[in-house]
N, CA, C and O atoms as CSV, one atom per row, in Angstrom:
chain,resi,resn,atom,element,x,y,z
A,1,MET,N,N,10.172,1.413,14.243
A,1,MET,CA,C,9.123,0.802,13.946
A,1,MET,C,C,7.848,1.347,13.130
A,1,MET,O,O,7.540,2.517,13.357
A,2,ILE,N,N,7.102,0.648,12.235
A,2,ILE,CA,C,6.445,1.607,12.021
A,2,ILE,C,C,4.920,1.231,12.213
A,2,ILE,O,O,4.351,0.147,12.341
A,3,THR,N,N,4.566,2.275,12.190
A,3,THR,CA,C,3.532,2.201,14.035
A,3,THR,C,C,1.251,2.207,12.323
A,3,THR,O,O,0.683,2.600,11.304
A,4,GLN,N,N,1.269,1.477,13.446
A,4,GLN,CA,C,-0.766,1.888,11.761
A,4,GLN,C,C,-1.307,2.430,12.141
A,4,GLN,O,O,-2.387,1.948,12.483
A,5,ASP,N,N,-1.014,4.123,12.464
A,5,ASP,CA,C,-1.131,5.179,11.972
A,5,ASP,C,C,-0.260,5.416,11.024
A,5,ASP,O,O,-0.832,5.741,9.984
A,6,ALA,N,N,0.697,5.394,10.954
A,6,ALA,CA,C,1.099,5.449,9.252
A,6,ALA,C,C,1.296,4.291,8.420
A,6,ALA,O,O,2.370,4.121,7.844
A,7,ILE,N,N,0.617,3.717,8.345
A,7,ILE,CA,C,0.480,2.364,6.937
A,7,ILE,C,C,-1.105,3.261,7.009
A,7,ILE,O,O,-1.521,3.787,5.977
A,8,ASP,N,N,-1.925,3.367,8.351
A,8,ASP,CA,C,-2.890,4.153,7.477
A,8,ASP,C,C,-3.469,5.294,6.798
A,8,ASP,O,O,-4.566,5.505,6.281
A,9,SER,N,N,-2.643,5.818,6.919
A,9,SER,CA,C,-1.892,7.552,6.454
A,9,SER,C,C,-1.972,7.366,5.421
A,9,SER,O,O,-2.816,8.021,4.810
A,10,ALA,N,N,-0.865,6.052,4.429
A,10,ALA,CA,C,-0.590,6.303,3.844
A,10,ALA,C,C,-1.365,5.614,2.847
A,10,ALA,O,O,-1.458,6.173,1.754
A,11,TYR,N,N,-2.213,3.977,3.095
A,11,TYR,CA,C,-2.532,4.000,2.347
A,11,TYR,C,C,-3.516,5.256,1.880
A,11,TYR,O,O,-3.560,6.018,0.914
A,12,ALA,N,N,-4.220,5.069,2.999
A,12,ALA,CA,C,-5.760,6.604,2.406
A,12,ALA,C,C,-5.131,7.758,1.575
A,12,ALA,O,O,-5.770,8.426,0.762
A,13,PHE,N,N,-4.056,7.893,1.808
A,13,PHE,CA,C,-3.214,9.054,1.094
A,13,PHE,C,C,-3.393,7.962,-0.580
A,13,PHE,O,O,-4.066,7.900,-1.609
A,14,PHE,N,N,-2.464,7.406,0.003
A,14,PHE,CA,C,-2.529,7.082,-1.625
A,14,PHE,C,C,-3.397,6.099,-2.808
A,14,PHE,O,O,-3.101,5.705,-3.936
A,15,HIS,N,N,-4.438,5.956,-2.052
A,15,HIS,CA,C,-5.627,4.863,-2.392
A,15,HIS,C,C,-6.726,5.856,-2.895
A,15,HIS,O,O,-7.812,5.450,-3.310
A,16,GLN,N,N,-6.374,7.231,-2.833
A,16,GLN,CA,C,-8.226,8.317,-2.876
A,16,GLN,C,C,-6.432,8.756,-4.417
A,16,GLN,O,O,-6.793,8.290,-5.498
A,17,LYS,N,N,-5.120,9.351,-4.540
A,17,LYS,CA,C,-4.569,9.714,-4.776
A,17,LYS,C,C,-4.751,8.643,-6.482
A,17,LYS,O,O,-4.739,9.108,-7.622
A,18,TRP,N,N,-4.893,7.271,-6.105
A,18,TRP,CA,C,-5.050,5.822,-7.837
A,18,TRP,C,C,-6.397,5.941,-7.786
A,18,TRP,O,O,-6.686,5.498,-8.897
A,19,ARG,N,N,-7.442,6.234,-7.261
A,19,ARG,CA,C,-8.298,5.917,-7.798
A,19,ARG,C,C,-9.131,7.523,-8.892
A,19,ARG,O,O,-10.102,7.825,-9.586
A,20,VAL,N,N,-7.859,8.052,-8.325
A,20,VAL,CA,C,-8.402,9.003,-9.509
A,20,VAL,C,C,-7.750,9.196,-11.009
A,20,VAL,O,O,-8.284,9.380,-12.103
A,21,TYR,N,N,-6.118,9.054,-10.531
A,21,TYR,CA,C,-5.152,8.668,-11.584
A,21,TYR,C,C,-6.247,8.005,-12.182
A,21,TYR,O,O,-7.246,8.387,-12.792
A,22,GLU,N,N,-5.659,6.589,-11.744
A,22,GLU,CA,C,-6.249,4.989,-12.210
A,22,GLU,C,C,-7.123,5.469,-13.669
A,22,GLU,O,O,-6.636,5.196,-14.766
A,23,PHE,N,N,-8.275,6.107,-13.571
A,23,PHE,CA,C,-9.391,6.610,-14.020
A,23,PHE,C,C,-8.842,8.371,-15.057
A,23,PHE,O,O,-9.683,8.728,-15.882
A,24,SER,N,N,-7.928,9.011,-14.973
A,24,SER,CA,C,-8.043,9.921,-15.478
A,24,SER,C,C,-7.830,9.998,-17.369
A,24,SER,O,O,-7.644,8.999,-18.063
A,25,HIS,N,N,-7.876,10.730,-17.637
A,25,HIS,CA,C,-7.308,11.732,-18.742
A,25,HIS,C,C,-6.396,12.337,-19.666
A,25,HIS,O,O,-5.883,12.345,-20.785
A,26,SER,N,N,-6.559,13.107,-17.917
A,26,SER,CA,C,-5.693,14.271,-18.383
A,26,SER,C,C,-4.410,14.125,-17.629
A,26,SER,O,O,-4.150,13.855,-16.456
A,27,ASP,N,N,-3.543,14.448,-18.913
A,27,ASP,CA,C,-1.993,14.594,-17.878
A,27,ASP,C,C,-1.302,15.693,-17.497
A,27,ASP,O,O,-0.148,16.110,-17.391
A,28,ARG,N,N,-1.706,15.806,-17.437
A,28,ARG,CA,C,-1.681,16.703,-16.294
A,28,ARG,C,C,-1.711,16.801,-14.913
A,28,ARG,O,O,-0.912,17.296,-14.118
A,29,GLN,N,N,-3.270,15.980,-14.702
A,29,GLN,CA,C,-3.942,15.464,-13.417
A,29,GLN,C,C,-2.748,15.178,-12.726
A,29,GLN,O,O,-2.305,15.662,-11.684
A,30,LYS,N,N,-2.067,13.862,-13.866
A,30,LYS,CA,C,-1.685,12.503,-13.619
A,30,LYS,C,C,-0.101,12.727,-13.346
A,30,LYS,O,O,0.384,11.884,-12.592
A,31,ASP,N,N,0.906,13.853,-13.896
A,31,ASP,CA,C,1.563,14.097,-12.651
A,31,ASP,C,C,1.155,14.981,-11.853
A,31,ASP,O,O,1.972,15.194,-10.957
A,32,ASP,N,N,0.340,15.520,-11.805
A,32,ASP,CA,C,0.112,16.360,-10.375
A,32,ASP,C,C,-0.175,15.308,-8.938
A,32,ASP,O,O,0.448,15.161,-7.887
A,33,ILE,N,N,-1.049,14.883,-9.324
A,33,ILE,CA,C,-0.664,13.349,-8.251
A,33,ILE,C,C,0.437,12.437,-8.671
A,33,ILE,O,O,0.606,11.476,-7.919
A,34,GLU,N,N,1.204,12.522,-9.679
A,34,GLU,CA,C,3.004,12.275,-9.058
A,34,GLU,C,C,3.404,12.404,-8.664
A,34,GLU,O,O,4.023,11.470,-8.154
A,35,TYR,N,N,3.676,13.718,-8.285
A,35,TYR,CA,C,4.315,15.509,-8.150
A,35,TYR,C,C,3.554,15.680,-6.379
A,35,TYR,O,O,4.001,16.327,-5.432
A,36,ALA,N,N,2.169,14.745,-6.463
A,36,ALA,CA,C,1.772,14.929,-4.871
A,36,ALA,C,C,2.603,13.298,-4.073
A,36,ALA,O,O,3.699,13.251,-3.514
A,37,ILE,N,N,2.005,12.602,-4.208
A,37,ILE,CA,C,2.641,11.420,-3.753
A,37,ILE,C,C,4.346,11.418,-4.241
A,37,ILE,O,O,4.936,10.374,-3.962
A,38,SER,N,N,4.861,12.101,-4.684
A,38,SER,CA,C,6.636,11.661,-4.310
A,38,SER,C,C,6.612,12.832,-3.201
A,38,SER,O,O,6.969,12.686,-2.032
A,39,SER,N,N,5.907,14.551,-4.041
A,39,SER,CA,C,6.060,15.305,-2.144
A,39,SER,C,C,6.083,14.820,-0.740
A,39,SER,O,O,6.759,15.216,0.210
A,40,TYR,N,N,4.823,13.481,-0.849
A,40,TYR,CA,C,4.589,12.697,0.812
A,40,TYR,C,C,5.394,11.743,0.587
A,40,TYR,O,O,5.700,11.229,1.663
A,41,VAL,N,N,5.929,11.209,-0.341
A,41,VAL,CA,C,7.006,10.459,-0.095
A,41,VAL,C,C,8.451,10.361,1.175
A,41,VAL,O,O,9.025,9.733,2.065
A,42,ASP,N,N,8.317,12.307,-0.210
A,42,ASP,CA,C,9.989,12.022,0.928
A,42,ASP,C,C,9.618,13.021,2.385
A,42,ASP,O,O,10.065,14.081,2.822
A,43,GLN,N,N,8.644,12.121,2.798
A,43,GLN,CA,C,7.759,13.070,4.250
A,43,GLN,C,C,7.576,11.526,5.108
A,43,GLN,O,O,7.884,11.124,6.230
A,44,MET,N,N,7.127,11.136,4.306
A,44,MET,CA,C,6.865,9.717,5.113
A,44,MET,C,C,7.615,9.409,5.739
A,44,MET,O,O,8.561,10.171,5.941
A,45,ASP,N,N,7.561,8.204,6.322
A,45,ASP,CA,C,7.993,6.992,8.172
A,45,ASP,C,C,9.031,6.480,6.888
A,45,ASP,O,O,8.891,5.512,6.140
A,46,ARG,N,N,9.745,7.154,6.919
A,46,ARG,CA,C,10.982,6.184,6.400
A,46,ARG,C,C,11.144,4.562,6.135
A,46,ARG,O,O,11.645,3.830,5.281
A,47,ASP,N,N,10.401,4.435,7.416
A,47,ASP,CA,C,11.135,3.012,7.787
A,47,ASP,C,C,9.728,2.233,6.380
A,47,ASP,O,O,9.872,1.514,5.392
A,48,LEU,N,N,8.728,2.763,6.917
A,48,LEU,CA,C,7.411,2.551,6.548
A,48,LEU,C,C,7.931,2.906,4.179
A,48,LEU,O,O,7.650,1.926,3.489
A,49,TYR,N,N,8.317,3.679,3.689
A,49,TYR,CA,C,8.460,3.730,3.029
A,49,TYR,C,C,9.809,2.570,1.789
A,49,TYR,O,O,9.885,2.221,0.611
A,50,GLU,N,N,10.893,2.353,3.573
A,50,GLU,CA,C,12.174,1.252,2.871
A,50,GLU,C,C,11.177,0.036,2.947
A,50,GLU,O,O,11.315,-0.934,2.202
A,51,GLU,N,N,10.423,0.103,3.641
A,51,GLU,CA,C,9.534,-2.219,4.038
A,51,GLU,C,C,8.873,-1.580,2.325
A,51,GLU,O,O,8.537,-2.646,1.808
A,52,LEU,N,N,8.501,-0.298,1.125
A,52,LEU,CA,C,7.418,-0.488,0.256
A,52,LEU,C,C,8.242,-0.742,-0.739
A,52,LEU,O,O,8.014,-1.703,-1.474
A,53,ALA,N,N,9.567,0.239,-0.974
A,53,ALA,CA,C,10.181,0.200,-1.572
A,53,ALA,C,C,11.160,-0.962,-1.890
A,53,ALA,O,O,11.528,-1.282,-3.019
A,54,HIS,N,N,11.498,-1.504,-0.799
A,54,HIS,CA,C,12.405,-3.304,-0.578
A,54,HIS,C,C,14.026,-2.315,-1.459
A,54,HIS,O,O,14.716,-3.092,-2.119
A,55,GLY,N,N,14.437,-1.109,-1.456
A,55,GLY,CA,C,15.910,-1.209,-2.387
A,55,GLY,C,C,15.185,-0.157,-2.977
A,55,GLY,O,O,15.735,0.798,-2.427
A,56,ARG,N,N,14.363,0.310,-3.689
A,56,ARG,CA,C,14.275,1.021,-4.854
A,56,ARG,C,C,14.222,2.068,-4.456
A,56,ARG,O,O,13.257,2.546,-3.858
A,57,GLU,N,N,15.623,2.820,-4.808
A,57,GLU,CA,C,15.923,4.202,-4.465
A,57,GLU,C,C,13.850,5.177,-5.154
A,57,GLU,O,O,12.737,5.203,-4.628
A,58,SER,N,N,14.422,5.752,-6.487
A,58,SER,CA,C,13.394,6.069,-7.409
A,58,SER,C,C,11.225,5.133,-6.933
A,58,SER,O,O,10.101,5.039,-7.426
A,59,PHE,N,N,11.715,4.891,-6.182
A,59,PHE,CA,C,10.281,3.352,-6.335
A,59,PHE,C,C,9.272,5.197,-6.378
A,59,PHE,O,O,9.712,6.345,-6.438
A,60,LEU,N,N,8.100,4.749,-6.324
A,60,LEU,CA,C,6.980,6.081,-6.841
A,60,LEU,C,C,6.841,7.338,-6.933
A,60,LEU,O,O,5.932,8.097,-6.597
A,61,GLN,N,N,8.402,7.575,-7.703
A,61,GLN,CA,C,9.182,9.309,-7.330
A,61,GLN,C,C,9.919,8.614,-9.455
A,61,GLN,O,O,10.718,9.437,-9.902
A,62,ASP,N,N,9.709,7.622,-10.253
A,62,ASP,CA,C,10.300,7.803,-11.448
A,62,ASP,C,C,8.305,7.148,-12.460
A,62,ASP,O,O,7.551,6.182,-12.573
A,63,HIS,N,N,8.499,8.645,-12.903
A,63,HIS,CA,C,7.013,8.507,-14.173
A,63,HIS,C,C,6.522,7.487,-14.637
A,63,HIS,O,O,5.378,7.036,-14.687
A,64,THR,N,N,8.402,6.850,-15.292
A,64,THR,CA,C,8.479,5.782,-15.721
A,64,THR,C,C,6.936,3.736,-15.528
A,64,THR,O,O,6.137,2.914,-15.976
A,65,THR,N,N,7.768,4.333,-14.470
A,65,THR,CA,C,7.212,3.062,-12.760
A,65,THR,C,C,6.062,3.223,-12.456
A,65,THR,O,O,5.279,2.346,-12.090
A,66,PHE,N,N,5.775,4.798,-12.629
A,66,PHE,CA,C,4.845,5.260,-11.020
A,66,PHE,C,C,3.536,4.071,-11.012
A,66,PHE,O,O,3.450,3.392,-9.988
A,67,ALA,N,N,2.487,3.806,-12.178
A,67,ALA,CA,C,1.496,4.400,-12.300
A,67,ALA,C,C,1.869,2.344,-11.443
A,67,ALA,O,O,1.204,2.145,-10.426
A,68,ASN,N,N,3.120,0.719,-12.038
A,68,ASN,CA,C,3.403,0.070,-10.804
A,68,ASN,C,C,3.543,-0.292,-9.588
A,68,ASN,O,O,3.396,-1.235,-8.811
A,69,ASP,N,N,3.947,0.999,-9.700
A,69,ASP,CA,C,4.341,1.259,-8.414
A,69,ASP,C,C,3.935,1.110,-6.945
A,69,ASP,O,O,4.398,0.490,-5.987
A,70,MET,N,N,2.052,2.568,-7.299
A,70,MET,CA,C,1.713,2.234,-6.778
A,70,MET,C,C,0.914,0.739,-6.744
A,70,MET,O,O,1.042,0.336,-5.587
A,71,GLN,N,N,0.430,0.119,-7.238
A,71,GLN,CA,C,-0.753,-0.828,-7.142
A,71,GLN,C,C,-0.111,-1.784,-6.239
A,71,GLN,O,O,-0.576,-2.666,-5.517
A,72,GLU,N,N,1.852,-1.115,-6.617
A,72,GLU,CA,C,2.101,-2.888,-5.757
A,72,GLU,C,C,2.226,-2.241,-4.372
A,72,GLU,O,O,2.440,-2.934,-3.377
A,73,ALA,N,N,2.098,-0.965,-4.316
A,73,ALA,CA,C,2.471,-0.339,-2.534
A,73,ALA,C,C,0.692,-0.257,-2.132
A,73,ALA,O,O,0.207,-0.220,-1.001
A,74,LEU,N,N,0.221,-0.250,-2.985
A,74,LEU,CA,C,-1.339,0.019,-2.444
A,74,LEU,C,C,-2.155,-2.266,-2.048
A,74,LEU,O,O,-3.127,-2.860,-1.580
A,75,GLU,N,N,-0.841,-2.509,-2.678
A,75,GLU,CA,C,-1.492,-4.668,-2.348
A,75,GLU,C,C,-0.152,-4.627,-0.905
A,75,GLU,O,O,0.369,-5.685,-0.551
A,76,LYS,N,N,0.079,-3.816,-0.502
A,76,LYS,CA,C,1.421,-4.151,0.151
A,76,LYS,C,C,0.975,-3.284,1.336
A,76,LYS,O,O,1.470,-3.528,2.436
A,77,LEU,N,N,-0.130,-2.056,1.173
A,77,LEU,CA,C,0.202,-1.205,2.860
A,77,LEU,C,C,-1.240,-2.161,2.877
A,77,LEU,O,O,-1.568,-2.413,4.036
A,78,ASP,N,N,-1.957,-2.612,2.079
A,78,ASP,CA,C,-3.526,-3.065,2.709
A,78,ASP,C,C,-3.365,-4.651,2.897
A,78,ASP,O,O,-4.245,-5.323,3.435
A,79,ASN,N,N,-1.758,-5.376,2.244
A,79,ASN,CA,C,-2.204,-6.197,3.472
A,79,ASN,C,C,-1.898,-6.045,4.544
A,79,ASN,O,O,-2.587,-6.783,5.248
A,80,MET,N,N,-0.933,-5.238,5.351
A,80,MET,CA,C,-0.163,-5.138,6.461
A,80,MET,C,C,-0.855,-4.708,7.352
A,80,MET,O,O,-0.377,-4.527,8.472
């Protein structure tokens, strides 16, 4: 069961990081944010991650899809 606390915590963390990532012009800063999100994903509520990822093993952990994954995750979390 996914708790509201898990949803709220993930949303707050993702939203904060996304706001910086979205407007950053620094590749290093973006890489640092991708790393922070990936580390968070490794320890986050597994049920919540699976709900967000829909079976995609590299969701929020692949550089090439990170921006799209973040937008999708934030939209889903906001609706939860």
